[in-house]
N, C-alpha and C positions, 0 to 999 in steps of 0.2 A: 298422728308421731307427739308424744309428750316431751315436752321439753328439757333438755337437763337439769337435771335440780344443781345442781355447782356452776352453772352457767348463768350468768343475771341478765336479766331479761335487758333490751335495747339495742341504742347502737356498739355495734366496738370501737373504741377509740383508733383514733390514726397510731401507728409506730412514732414517739418521738424521733426526731433529725436532728442535726447541728447543719445549717449553714442554708443554704436554699439549694433544690434540686436545679441538675443541670437546664432544665428545658425552661430555667426560669430564666437566664441567663447568666445568675447573680456567683457566689460561690458555694465548692463545693465542698464535704463534710470536709475533708483535707485539708483547707482551706485557698486549694485553689481555684482555680476557676473553669467555668464552664469550656471556655476557649481553648481554655490549655486543656484539659481533659479531648475536647473532640481531638486536634491537635495530634496527643499525644497516642487516641483511638488511632488515628490517619495514618501513622509515622509507621506505627508499630504494625499495623496492616500492610504496610509496604513492604515493612520488612521481613513479616511474613511469606509476604509473596516472588519471594526473594531468594527468604533462608536455602531452600531447597536441591540450588542450583551445586554448589560447592558437591552434594552429595550427590544429586546424579550423575555429576559429571567423574566421579570418586567409582562409583558401579556401571559404567562406560557406559552410560545409556544414550539412545541416538534419537528417542522422540524429541521431535522439535517446538507438541505442543507445551511440556515443561518453558522451555526460552520465551512462546510468548505467552502461555499466565504469566511469567517473571515482565517482560516488556508491558506486557497488558497495568500488572499490578502498580510498578511503576509513573504507566502513563497516568492512570489515577491517579492516583498518589502527586504528583507535578500538580494540580490546578489547586489543592486541596491543601500541601504540608505552604508552614510560617513559615515567610518570606526570604528565610537568613537561610531555610535547608535545600532553598529549588536550586541552589548552584548544586552541592550533592547527592541528589537526585537526578541535576545533570550528567554527573558525571556517573555516577551509578548507569543510568540508561547510555552513559558513548561502554559500556564497560560491556554489557550487558548486549547492545548494540555491535557490538564489536566477531559477537562470535558468527553473528550473520547464523540457519538452523544448525549449527553445527556445535552440539557440547563439545568436542574433542581437542575444539580452541576454548575450551573456559580456562580464565588466566586469573587466578584461586591469589594471586598477589596485587593483581589488580583490584578483585574484587575484596578482599578485604579490606584492600586501601581505600575506597568507593562508600564500603559500606560504614566506618572506625567510624567519621564523625556522627555520621546517623544515632549511630549505637550513641555517640558518646551527646547526640543531644536528649535523647531519651535518661539515664542513667540523669544529666544531667535537671533535668527539669519534669520528670515521668518517674522518679525516684524508681533508674532499673528495668 
């Protein structure tokens, strides 16, 4: 196969970036730190892991697997979230645990109250 005449021979230059990559532990291109980016991903992932609960309860879902998934997401996040969020995740865990295995016991106001400071942290530290 012949080389493309429109492409110069030789190595392809790496794309330009601003800041260091998160893998280096330095700053990211948006000025945040790699640890903040990691925390944002952890917190957002944990919230995503429980965000389906209100909908599941509203449609009358009875499968306790939804609660098990939410509890697992919270447990996993508890060891990785910033220390300032650990009490908020503990409260969220209490709200989810209070349902036992029964989504009909879902307490929307308590859930929303437990999620509120976590969502506020994401907004403040991760840009929403």
